N, C-alpha and C positions, 0 to 999 in steps of 0.2 A: 263710893256706892254708885253702881249703875241703877239709874231711875228714869224710866221713860223710853222714849223712841231710839231706835237703832236704824240708821239709814246708809245703806251701801249704794254708793254711785259708781257705776262701772263704765268705763270707756272701753269697748270691745269691738271686735271684729269677728264675724262668723262666716264659715264656709258655705252655709245654707240659709234659706229665707226665714227659718225659725229654729229655735232650740230651747231646750229646758235648762233652767239655772236653779241651783239650790245653794244658799248661803247659810253656813252655821258658824256661830261665835261659840268658842270654847274657852274654858279656863283650865290652864295648865298650872297646877300647884307645884310648890317647891319640892314635894316628894315625888313628883313625876306622875302623879295621877291627874287625869283629864276628866273634866266635867262639861256637859253641854249647858251653855248658857240659854241659848235660843236660836231658832232658825227662821228662815223664810224662803219662798221660792217664787219663780216667775217664768212663765211662758213667754218668750221674748216678742212674739206677735202680739201678746196682750199688754205691753209696755205702756201704752197710753189708755186703753180701753178693752174691757173683756167683751164688750158688746159689739164693737167694730174692730176685729183683730187687723193687725197691719204687718205683713211680713217685712223683713229688713232686705236690703240688697246685699247679696253675698260679697264680701271683701271690703265693704264699706264700713268706715268707723261709725258707730253708734253709742250714744250716752243714754243709760237708762238707770233706773232706781230699783234697787231690790230691797224691799222693806223687810227687816228682820223684826219679828214681833216684839213689841215693847216688854221691858223686864224691870224688875226691882230686885237687885242682888248686891250683897256686900262681897267684894272681892278681897280675899286675904292679902296681907303683906308679902311680897315675894312671888305672887302669882302672875302669870302672863296671860293676855288675852290672845288667842290664835283665831284667825279667820280662815275658813276652809270653803272654797268654792268648787261646786262640781256640777255636772250635767249628766247625761246618759241617755239610755234607752227609755227610762220612764223616771220622772219625778213626781212623786205623790199621785201615782195612777195617770198621768198624762203621757201617753205613748209618743216616742220620737221614731219617725219612720226609718231613719238612718243615722250613722254616727255624724256628728258636726264637730268641726275643729273650731275652737273658741281661743282667740288670742286677747288677753286682757292687758290693757295698758297700766303700768305702774309708774310711780315716781312723780316727779313735777308734771303737772297737766294730765295725769292719768287718772286712776280710780281713787276713790276716798271712802272711809268709814267714819261716820259721825255718831258718836255716842253721847248720851245724856248723863252728866255726873252730877251728883248731890253731895254736899256735906264733905267732911273730912275723914280722917282714919278712925 
């Protein structure tokens, strides 16, 4: 049972001083069907404050948190959780003036996903 907060910590590098990020947690069932669990978004310059935006230095590693909205959901046996991260010209109506290359670190010392689990099967 997924029950509560979902926190995505990204270690990333951007080709520009700002970018839009959208994280979506999906459930892929054994029959191949896919269902959206929940999502969240972040304007990178607003990673610390939406009142005082701070651009990133292009090419420099940045660690940021992208909160995916809390959820209460039973995931059936055999299902897989899939994380999709995207950006683009507009994420939830926030325009991006130009394409931004985003490199996301994975593996040890890279990005992570924290899920809140409750109970058993």
